[in-house]
N, C-alpha and C positions, 0 to 999 in steps of 0.2 A: 822493877821488872816483875811482870805477872807470870806466875808459873801455872801451867795447865797440866793436870795429870792426864795420863794416857786414857783412862776410862772416859773422862769428859770429852776429850778430842774425838774419840771413836763414836760417842753418842751423837755429837754434833754433825760429824761427817755422814752418819747413817740417816739423820733427819734431812740433810740436804739432798741425798740421793733419792729418798722417798718423794720429796717435793718435786724434783725434776722428773721422776717417773710419772707422777700424777699429771704434771703439765704436758708431757709428751703424749700420754694416753688421751687426755682431753682434746689435744690438737688433732690426734688421729680420728677420734670420734667425730669431731666437727667436720673434718674433710669427708668422712664417710657419709655424713648426713646431708651433704650438698647434693642438689639435683645434677646428675651427670650432664643433662642437656644445657645447664647454665654455666658449666665450666668452659671457659674460652679455650679453644684449641689454637695451637700455634698457626700463624698465618703463613700459607704456602703460596707465593706468587705464581709459581708454575701451574699449580693445580687450579688456582683462581682463573688464570688465563685460559686453561682448557675448558672450564665451565662457561666462560663468556663466549668462547668460540662455538661451543656446542649450542648455546642459546641462539646465537646469530644464525647458525646453520638451520636450526629449527624454524626461525622466523621466515627465512627465505624459502624454505621448503613449503610452509603453509601458505605463504603469499602466492607462490607458483601454483600450488594445488588448487587454491580457491579461484584464481584467474582461469585455470584450465577447465574447471567444472562450470564456471559461468559461460565460457566460450562454447562448450559442448551443449549446455542447456539452450543457449541462444541460437546457434547455427545448425545443430543436429536434431535436438528434441522439439523445440518450438515449432519449426515448419511442419512437423509430422502430425500436429494436433490441429483440430478445427478452431480451438479457442486458446487464448493465453491463460484462461482461468481454469486450468487443469491442475488438480491437486498434486499429481506426480512431479510437475515442474517445480514445485516448492518443497514438498515433503521429501522427495528423492535426495536432492542436494543436502538437506538438513540431516538426513539419516547418515550421510557420509561422515558426520562427526565421529562416529564409532570406528572409522578406519584410520583416524589420526595416529593412535598409538601403534597399530601394526605397520603403518607407513613409516614411522620413525625407526622402528626396529629393522625394517627391511632396507631403507635407504641410508640411514645414519647409524648403522649397527656399531660402528667404532665409538660412538658417543653415548651408547645406551646407558652406561653407568651414571651419566649426568642427568638423566631424565627421570621424573617421578610424577606423582599425581598433580602437582602444581603446574608442571609443564603441559600436561594434557588440558588442564583448565584454561590456561592462558592461550594455548594454541586453538582451542575450540572457539573462543571469543574472536580471535584474530581471523579465523577461517570464515565464521558466519558474517561478520561485518564486511570483510573484503569481498566475499561472494555477493552480498546484497548490493554493495556499492557498484561493482563492475556490472552486475546484472541489470541494475537500474540504468546505468549509462548505456548499455547495449540495446535496451528495449525502448529507448526514447530518442527523439530526433537529436542529432542528425544520423545516428547509427541504426535506428529502428523506429517503428511506430506500431504498437500493438493496442492502442487505445481507440475505440470507436468514437464517432462524433457524439457529443453530449448535448442533450436537450435540457435547457434550464427552466424557462418559464413558457407557459402557453396560454392562449386565450381564444375565445370564440366570439366573433362579431358577425352581425348581419348588416350588409350594406346594399343600397340600391345601385343601379347601374352607373349613376354619377358619383358614387362613393359617399353618399350621405347616409348616416345611420338611420335606419327606418324602424327598428324594433327597440324602443326605449329601455325595455327591461330584459334584453336578450344577451347581455354580455356576461361572460364568466371568465374568471382568471384564477389560476392556481399554480402552486409549485408542483413540478412533476413527481417529486419523490413522496408526496403525501399518500399515494396509493389510492386516491379517490379521483380518478381521472374520468370525470363525466361532466356534462353540461346539460342543463335543463332550459329549453327555449319555450316560452309561452307566447302563442300567437292569438290573434283576435278570434272570437267564437265563430264568426262567419267564414273563416278561412280553413282550408285543408292543407295549406303549405305556407312556408315563410314568404313574406312579402318582398324579401330581397335575397341576395346571394349570401350564403353562409361561408365564412372563411375561418379556418383554424390557423392561428399564427403561433409559430414555435421559434423560440430563440435557440439557435444551434451554435455550439462552440466546438472548434476543432483545434487540436494542438499543433497542426500544421497549416498550410495554406487552405483557407476556407473554400476556395474555388475547386478544390479536389473532392468536395463532398457532393454526392448525388442523392436524390430523394425521389421516392415514388410512394403513392398512397392508393389504397383500395378501400371501398366502402361496401359494407353489407347492409342493405336497406331491409328493415323488417317492419312492414306496414300491412296493407291489404295483401300484398304479395312479398316474396323475398327474392331479391336479386343482388348480384355483386357487380360493381363496376370500378374501373380505374379512373381516378380523377387527376386533373392537372395540378402540378406543384411548381413553385418558382421562388427564388430568393429575390423578392420584390421590395426594394426599399421605397419605391414610389407608393405602393399600397400602404406600407407601414406608416409613412408620413401622413397620408390621407386619413388613416385611422386615428393617428395622434392628434390631428386637427379637430376631430369631432368628439373625442373622449380622452380624458387625462389618464384613464386606467392603463393605457399602453405607453405612457411617457417613459417608463423605466426601460422599455425595450429599445427605444431609440438611442439610449446611452449604452451602446454595446461595448463589450469587452473586446480586446484585440483578438483577431481570428474568429469573430462572431458575426453572424448574419441572422436575419429573421426569415424563416420559411413560411410561405403562404400556401395553404392547401385549399383549393377552390372546390367546395362541395355543391355549388349550385343552389337551387331552390329545394329545400327539404320538405317532404310531405310529413303528415302526422305519423308518428311511430318512433321506432328506435333505429338508430343508425350507428353501426360499429365501424370505426375508422382505424385502419392499421397503417401507420407511417413507417417506412423503412429508410433509415439513413445509412449510407455506406461511404467509405473512402478506401482508396488503394493504399493500404498500410505496407509495412515492411516487417515480416516477410510475406504477409498475405492480406486479403481483403478484410477490413473491419466493418462490422455491421451491428446496428442496434435497432430495435423495433419499439414503437410507441403504440399503445392501444387506447383509444379515446372513444367513449360512448356519448352520443348526443341524443337526447330525448326531446321530441317536439310534441307539444300538446296544446290544446285550447281549453277554454273553460267548460266546454261540453264533453270533452273526452274523458 
């Protein structure tokens, strides 16, 4: 049997106490050093359910708000402007993003504690894309039509009365969006006008029935004198096919897209000089008439001019 004196026992007990104290102190320091945001809080099912219900209410509020703004833009604002390309029709609804937070506080005040910056960010995206989708749907067939007839390709040909091409070097073809909408016709030196009838052919596309499109054209003749006249226009596939028979340059026009036709503008015999043609294409859109204008310049010259 080992006998431990009182002094030795007390020293051992004091050492154990100091070690436990140091361990508890280190544990407390470790807890203090932890990031409070990284400490998991106890899960509260009732509070989580309230947050989910608040987010659901926010979603339905924004969906309703976006649809309402799209309807107001389409049926109240759009008919009051001459064109659909008005900045206020797009900038106005986008600026309403700044009303999302006040709208939540006014309509969903009981859930205000659950909303923060993340809520406004998600709600803004939901509002913009919902408004764009509904607006696009309401301004295109069958609910609306705000797009004017579109001209794709155009060409100038000179044909005799029996629709044979008489000017070998007088054809010109270009894409309309090049910005260089002019044609140069060179005739024989002894002539003061073209030997045949000049036609402008324009491929016209419409997002609705093509027979709803109307066209008219005026020509300002600048030669020895200046005068303006209205010239006949027609969607004439017969003329188109005749042109395709005599030149392959217009073959692409015969392979038309759906809801497309080729417009023929009869300019007659053009004299030497410059001829400025304005072609107006219109259709009865919804809510108003849609119109687009094409301006083409034709210059007629001979070797002595």
